[in-house]
MARSEDO-925624 format. One line per 3 residues: number of its first residue (from 1); for each residue y, z, x of N, C-alpha, C. Coordinates in steps of 0.02 Angstrom, whole numbers. Example, Ala and Ser with C-alpha at 12.3 -4.5 7.8 and 13.67 -1.06 7.14 Angstrom:
2
1	-284,390,660,-225,390,615,-165,390,660  -112,354,642,-53,357,684,2,394,645 .
END
This chain:
269
1	479,-536,3153,454,-498,3103,413,-444,3131  428,-373,3095,397,-323,3122,324,-324,3108  290,-289,3162,212,-291,3156,194,-252,3093 .
4	243,-224,3054,224,-178,2998,224,-222,2937  251,-283,2943,268,-332,2873,213,-358,2866  191,-375,2805,129,-406,2781,127,-481,2795 .
7	72,-513,2808,69,-567,2829,70,-619,2765  114,-669,2763,126,-698,2710,68,-744,2693  31,-773,2740,-33,-802,2734,-99,-768,2705 .
10	-86,-711,2699,-138,-650,2685,-135,-628,2614  -192,-632,2582,-175,-611,2513,-171,-544,2505  -118,-515,2452,-102,-447,2457,-164,-403,2444 .
13	-161,-335,2460,-215,-307,2469,-212,-260,2385  -274,-248,2361,-267,-217,2287,-239,-151,2293  -207,-121,2259,-191,-58,2249,-222,-16,2191 .
16	-221,47,2203,-270,85,2147,-247,70,2083  -178,47,2070,-167,26,1986,-208,-47,1973  -215,-80,2013,-252,-137,2011,-323,-120,1976 .
19	-352,-63,2003,-421,-41,1961,-420,-10,1926  -356,15,1886,-346,54,1832,-366,20,1768  -394,60,1723,-425,27,1650,-347,13,1614 .
22	-339,-59,1588,-275,-75,1554,-278,-24,1503  -218,-17,1468,-215,42,1417,-246,3,1349  -265,48,1305,-304,21,1259,-266,50,1194 .
25	-272,13,1127,-228,38,1077,-267,96,1050  -246,106,980,-276,157,940,-341,127,927  -381,199,926,-455,195,896,-471,181,848 .
28	-534,156,822,-556,153,752,-544,216,711  -547,277,731,-545,338,700,-467,339,689  -430,329,738,-345,346,719,-320,291,675 .
31	-354,239,669,-335,176,627,-354,202,555  -424,236,543,-441,246,467,-393,297,465  -372,358,496,-347,411,475,-260,384,452 .
34	-243,336,494,-174,316,468,-180,288,411  -235,245,387,-238,210,329,-243,271,262  -288,318,297,-300,369,231,-230,410,229 .
37	-198,432,275,-130,455,259,-79,427,240  -78,356,248,-24,308,221,-44,304,147  -100,286,131,-119,291,54,-114,347,14 .
40	-109,404,57,-95,480,17,-33,480,9  17,461,46,82,470,40,102,427,-15  82,370,-15,102,315,-60,76,336,-136 .
43	27,359,-148,0,379,-199,30,451,-224  30,505,-185,74,555,-195,145,549,-214  170,521,-176,247,504,-191,249,464,-247 .
46	212,418,-267,213,362,-326,201,406,-382  140,407,-374,108,437,-446,142,521,-466  142,546,-405,167,608,-415,243,607,-457 .
49	276,557,-430,358,554,-465,338,534,-535  297,499,-552,293,458,-605,264,540,-651  218,570,-640,194,622,-677,257,683,-670 .
52	289,706,-621,318,762,-615,394,751,-632  415,688,-631,488,684,-633,520,618,-663  480,585,-687,496,516,-717,531,547,-789 .
55	492,592,-828,525,614,-906,533,688,-891  580,718,-867,589,778,-853,621,822,-903  659,784,-961,687,817,-1009,760,802,-1000 .
58	818,849,-1039,877,826,-1028,903,889,-1028  966,882,-994,1023,958,-975,1033,977,-1037  1068,1039,-1044,1109,1069,-1098,1160,1003,-1130 .
61	1199,963,-1093,1235,930,-1106,1215,842,-1132  1156,851,-1134,1103,788,-1162,1102,750,-1103  1111,748,-1043,1112,704,-993,1021,715,-971 .
64	1000,658,-953,918,650,-943,907,674,-867  861,720,-852,856,746,-802,799,712,-758  774,658,-799,710,622,-766,732,554,-719 .
67	688,544,-692,707,483,-634,693,413,-672  659,419,-727,634,346,-754,592,300,-736  598,242,-750,571,196,-724,595,191,-647 .
70	664,171,-641,704,144,-582,686,197,-524  682,263,-558,676,328,-489,582,305,-463  542,295,-515,482,296,-491,470,239,-451 .
73	509,173,-468,498,116,-428,535,120,-351  571,157,-347,600,185,-279,557,233,-245  512,274,-283,479,310,-249,415,278,-215 .
76	388,238,-257,340,186,-211,366,144,-168  422,131,-172,461,87,-123,463,126,-53  503,194,-59,514,228,-14,456,261,35 .
79	406,270,-6,336,303,23,306,252,71  313,173,47,284,132,99,344,107,152  399,127,148,446,112,198,424,179,247 .
82	421,246,228,398,302,279,329,275,310  283,271,260,227,257,284,206,194,337  256,146,330,254,95,377,285,105,442 .
85	329,148,441,363,153,501,325,222,538  293,263,498,263,314,527,187,294,550  149,265,528,64,258,542,62,163,546 .
88	122,130,539,95,53,532,82,23,611  122,65,667,107,47,726,26,69,747  -3,111,710,-61,128,718,-121,81,694 .
91	-103,72,623,-169,27,582,-141,-31,563  -78,-32,570,-48,-101,535,-12,-79,465  -27,-27,436,7,-10,376,-11,-36,309 .
94	-85,-51,301,-101,-89,247,-100,-51,176  -127,10,180,-112,68,115,-139,21,62  -171,-22,52,-201,-57,-14,-251,-100,9 .
97	-303,-100,-34,-371,-141,-15,-350,-232,-32  -302,-224,-74,-286,-316,-82,-250,-346,-23  -224,-283,5,-174,-309,60,-214,-316,125 .
100	-269,-269,135,-308,-282,171,-363,-357,173  -381,-365,113,-426,-434,111,-376,-487,109  -313,-478,92,-272,-532,86,-253,-552,159 .
103	-245,-498,203,-229,-517,271,-298,-544,310  -348,-526,285,-420,-546,325,-419,-630,301  -411,-631,233,-403,-711,212,-346,-753,246 .
106	-299,-729,277,-244,-758,305,-261,-759,378  -318,-730,393,-333,-739,484,-293,-688,515  -267,-626,479,-220,-588,527,-262,-528,526 .
109	-314,-510,509,-367,-450,526,-426,-479,518  -469,-423,547,-538,-432,555,-575,-416,499  -623,-471,474,-657,-456,403,-699,-399,415 .
112	-724,-396,471,-777,-330,492,-761,-264,486  -682,-260,504,-639,-198,490,-623,-173,425  -646,-230,368,-603,-210,310,-634,-160,270 .
115	-702,-162,269,-734,-111,227,-713,-38,247  -701,-43,312,-686,41,332,-615,68,307  -568,23,309,-499,14,290,-482,29,225 .
118	-537,-2,180,-548,15,109,-569,66,81  -613,100,122,-644,170,99,-592,231,122  -557,218,184,-508,269,191,-448,262,150 .
121	-437,209,118,-376,195,76,-387,232,10  -451,219,-4,-476,248,-77,-473,321,-88  -507,354,-15,-503,411,-2,-446,455,-8 .
124	-391,410,34,-319,439,33,-300,439,-27  -304,392,-63,-278,391,-144,-314,441,-185  -378,463,-173,-401,512,-223,-380,583,-204 .
127	-374,592,-138,-350,653,-127,-269,679,-143  -244,623,-136,-179,628,-172,-176,651,-247  -217,614,-293,-219,635,-360,-243,701,-371 .
130	-302,722,-308,-339,774,-334,-284,835,-322  -231,813,-275,-179,874,-256,-140,870,-310  -117,832,-348,-76,822,-406,-107,863,-465 .
133	-170,847,-467,-216,886,-524,-208,958,-512  -217,991,-445,-217,1045,-425,-153,1070,-446  -109,1055,-428,-34,1069,-444,-17,1088,-524 .
136	-52,1035,-554,-50,1039,-627,-90,1095,-664  -133,1110,-629,-177,1181,-643,-133,1234,-653  -84,1238,-603,-30,1294,-595,29,1277,-629 .
139	30,1222,-669,92,1204,-707,98,1244,-766  160,1229,-807,154,1253,-881,105,1244,-924  96,1288,-963,52,1282,-1017,39,1213,-1060 .
142	-9,1186,-1055,-4,1129,-1093,10,1053,-1047  37,1072,-971,69,1005,-942,3,970,-922  -51,994,-896,-104,954,-864,-120,910,-913 .
145	-162,948,-973,-176,912,-1034,-158,855,-1060  -77,856,-1053,-34,807,-1080,-42,755,-1031  -31,770,-969,-23,720,-915,-95,682,-918 .
148	-150,709,-919,-215,674,-933,-221,631,-996  -193,673,-1048,-201,622,-1113,-155,562,-1122  -102,568,-1085,-58,515,-1054,-84,472,-1008 .
151	-148,473,-978,-169,420,-936,-162,450,-863  -113,498,-849,-119,516,-779,-80,471,-723  -22,427,-769,4,377,-731,-41,320,-710 .
154	-90,317,-748,-142,261,-740,-108,185,-752  -141,146,-736,-135,77,-763,-171,54,-823  -133,18,-869,-169,3,-929,-131,-64,-961 .
157	-172,-86,-1000,-144,-146,-1050,-151,-130,-1123  -127,-154,-1176,-135,-147,-1239,-113,-74,-1259  -160,-34,-1278,-130,47,-1306,-105,74,-1241 .
160	-135,49,-1206,-112,99,-1132,-59,76,-1090  -26,9,-1113,25,-24,-1087,86,19,-1102  132,26,-1043,208,58,-1072,241,18,-1122 .
163	233,-51,-1127,274,-89,-1181,230,-125,-1221  162,-110,-1219,116,-128,-1276,104,-201,-1256  100,-226,-1176,84,-278,-1166,-11,-295,-1167 .
166	-30,-349,-1177,-100,-357,-1184,-144,-379,-1112  -180,-392,-1125,-235,-402,-1057,-216,-468,-1020  -191,-511,-1056,-164,-572,-1020,-109,-564,-982 .
169	-73,-523,-1010,5,-505,-960,-18,-461,-914  -65,-410,-918,-81,-383,-853,-130,-424,-795  -155,-461,-813,-199,-510,-763,-137,-534,-743 .
172	-91,-587,-765,-39,-624,-735,13,-581,-695  30,-531,-702,78,-486,-655,33,-458,-604  -32,-445,-613,-55,-419,-566,-82,-467,-485 .
175	-98,-525,-527,-115,-583,-487,-40,-610,-450  10,-616,-491,61,-649,-468,94,-605,-420  108,-544,-428,152,-499,-400,118,-474,-324 .
178	41,-471,-330,9,-449,-279,25,-506,-223  9,-572,-248,22,-627,-212,87,-634,-179  149,-631,-211,216,-612,-195,212,-556,-138 .
181	187,-492,-148,194,-448,-102,165,-461,-32  105,-493,-40,75,-517,19,99,-574,47  136,-621,21,173,-674,57,228,-652,94 .
184	270,-590,54,317,-565,99,302,-519,158  234,-488,164,222,-455,212,196,-510,266  173,-551,263,144,-603,296,202,-640,326 .
187	254,-663,284,310,-686,327,354,-639,364  358,-581,337,411,-533,387,381,-504,452  296,-500,467,276,-472,507,253,-537,548 .
190	275,-594,532,235,-644,583,271,-630,660  227,-640,708,253,-633,763,309,-670,803  318,-740,784,358,-784,803,423,-807,756 .
193	394,-789,690,448,-808,638,478,-753,601  450,-700,611,468,-634,565,508,-592,604  526,-542,568,571,-482,584,527,-431,583 .
196	499,-418,631,435,-359,629,481,-290,634  533,-279,668,574,-227,667,601,-196,598  619,-248,545,634,-234,487,561,-233,421 .
199	525,-253,457,465,-253,406,457,-204,370  465,-140,378,446,-89,335,500,-88,290  555,-92,295,604,-83,251,601,-141,197 .
202	592,-198,220,587,-260,174,515,-248,133  467,-225,159,395,-219,118,416,-166,62  456,-114,92,462,-59,33,512,-75,-25 .
205	556,-109,-5,614,-130,-40,563,-189,-107  532,-229,-73,476,-278,-113,453,-249,-168  423,-193,-142,370,-151,-184,407,-107,-244 .
208	480,-103,-216,520,-65,-272,541,-110,-328  541,-179,-308,562,-231,-342,507,-239,-394  441,-251,-374,373,-271,-403,379,-209,-458 .
211	384,-155,-442,380,-93,-483,426,-107,-538  498,-114,-523,553,-144,-578,527,-202,-631  503,-240,-610,474,-289,-649,420,-266,-691 .
214	371,-237,-668,304,-237,-699,279,-161,-735  317,-117,-718,305,-50,-746,297,-57,-812  349,-86,-864,332,-84,-940,275,-136,-948 .
217	248,-177,-902,196,-215,-929,126,-180,-926  112,-137,-867,47,-122,-849,49,-48,-822  114,-24,-794,129,30,-747,111,26,-682 .
220	114,-55,-673,116,-86,-595,42,-59,-546  -1,-106,-537,-51,-78,-480,-22,-113,-422  -44,-170,-425,-54,-218,-352,-75,-180,-292 .
223	-127,-133,-308,-155,-78,-267,-219,-55,-292  -272,-81,-290,-324,-43,-319,-342,36,-302  -328,47,-236,-333,108,-217,-292,164,-257 .
226	-222,137,-263,-177,180,-322,-206,176,-384  -245,127,-425,-272,132,-482,-332,168,-494  -382,168,-440,-435,213,-445,-419,283,-436 .
229	-371,297,-397,-352,375,-403,-326,395,-444  -275,360,-491,-252,379,-545,-311,376,-608  -349,337,-611,-392,323,-668,-446,380,-657 .
232	-460,407,-613,-519,466,-616,-494,522,-644  -430,530,-654,-411,588,-688,-371,572,-759  -374,499,-777,-339,478,-836,-384,476,-899 .
235	-453,492,-883,-482,492,-948,-520,417,-948  -572,416,-1017,-604,362,-1025,-561,301,-1043  -500,296,-1080,-459,241,-1079,-437,206,-1016 .
238	-433,250,-968,-410,216,-897,-463,184,-860  -510,236,-863,-569,209,-821,-598,148,-857  -598,145,-929,-623,83,-945,-586,16,-944 .
241	-525,18,-920,-485,-40,-902,-465,-41,-834  -511,-5,-785,-495,1,-712,-508,-78,-678  -558,-94,-713,-583,-165,-675,-535,-198,-674 .
244	-487,-213,-707,-437,-250,-714,-382,-246,-648  -375,-194,-640,-326,-164,-576,-369,-158,-511  -432,-179,-514,-477,-181,-449,-472,-259,-435 .
247	-507,-300,-481,-516,-362,-483,-444,-413,-469  -405,-392,-505,-355,-459,-513,-289,-436,-444  -280,-375,-423,-231,-376,-362,-280,-412,-302 .
250	-343,-394,-310,-374,-430,-251,-379,-510,-253  -387,-531,-317,-384,-604,-334,-318,-627,-303  -264,-581,-321,-183,-606,-286,-178,-617,-211 .
253	-201,-557,-202,-203,-549,-117,-245,-612,-88  -301,-627,-106,-346,-664,-80,-312,-748,-79  -280,-757,-134,-244,-820,-158,-198,-827,-100 .
256	-144,-774,-98,-77,-781,-48,-124,-795,29  -165,-743,49,-184,-753,95,-212,-823,120  -247,-846,77,-276,-927,101,-208,-964,97 .
259	-174,-965,49,-110,-1028,34,-70,-1011,99  -49,-958,108,-5,-957,172,-24,-965,239  -108,-964,242,-138,-984,293,-132,-1067,303 .
262	-142,-1086,248,-153,-1159,252,-85,-1202,246  -28,-1163,231,43,-1190,234,73,-1178,297  73,-1110,316,114,-1087,361,88,-1074,446 .
265	19,-1068,442,-17,-1055,496,-75,-1104,513  -64,-1156,481,-126,-1207,507,-108,-1234,574  -177,-1236,609,-186,-1265,680,-157,-1331,685 .
268	-112,-1347,727,-102,-1425,742,-129,-1451,808  -159,-1505,812,-174,-1529,870,-123,-1539,929 .
END
């Protein structure tokens, strides 16, 4: 053995890399910025498509130029796909207070961080609808007034429901569909049983399906930040019904989080 070879009985000497700090993940500020940007994209894309493109009129030959319910549903889903892949690695890609609280109930997110996420999400949503409002100020005569009198793509029931559905229907779809949404999120992002690489696409397609089901019922919330952001420009009727679209998506998210934890993530001895 060469005199330059290390003694196998002697412990290896530490190198400078052994004393280097371990790489850290994104900081709190970065996570909150990611949630704000992701929610901005979701609301700007989804509510914006509903306001600007859903009912654009018809061409000279009578063909509809609007994207309709299907187009708006796809817009909400596509924004989630884009946001999940762009900012999900930073913050987890919640973009929704009901999802944040549901993930906390499922044990996948720290309760202590929930308030900051929710504030960032609400701010992101409000910035998005404010930009849409400013766009409307420069729109055709009467466009903004018509958009606001129509609720500014807010959620609603009774007279504010696209299909005339009542309060009970709105409560059921918000609880059930938010729970379904969170069940899918929890399943597809599971570290051992899920398929995280496909998570953004699966979650976005699920949100598209949810909108296809429930736009006629209450214009689809499943996201209090989206509902708050639209209602502040939707007038008194939208604001008076806003509580439903804050409370019941959260209820659905909490139910799904607790049930998923009990059924699928229960610790065994």
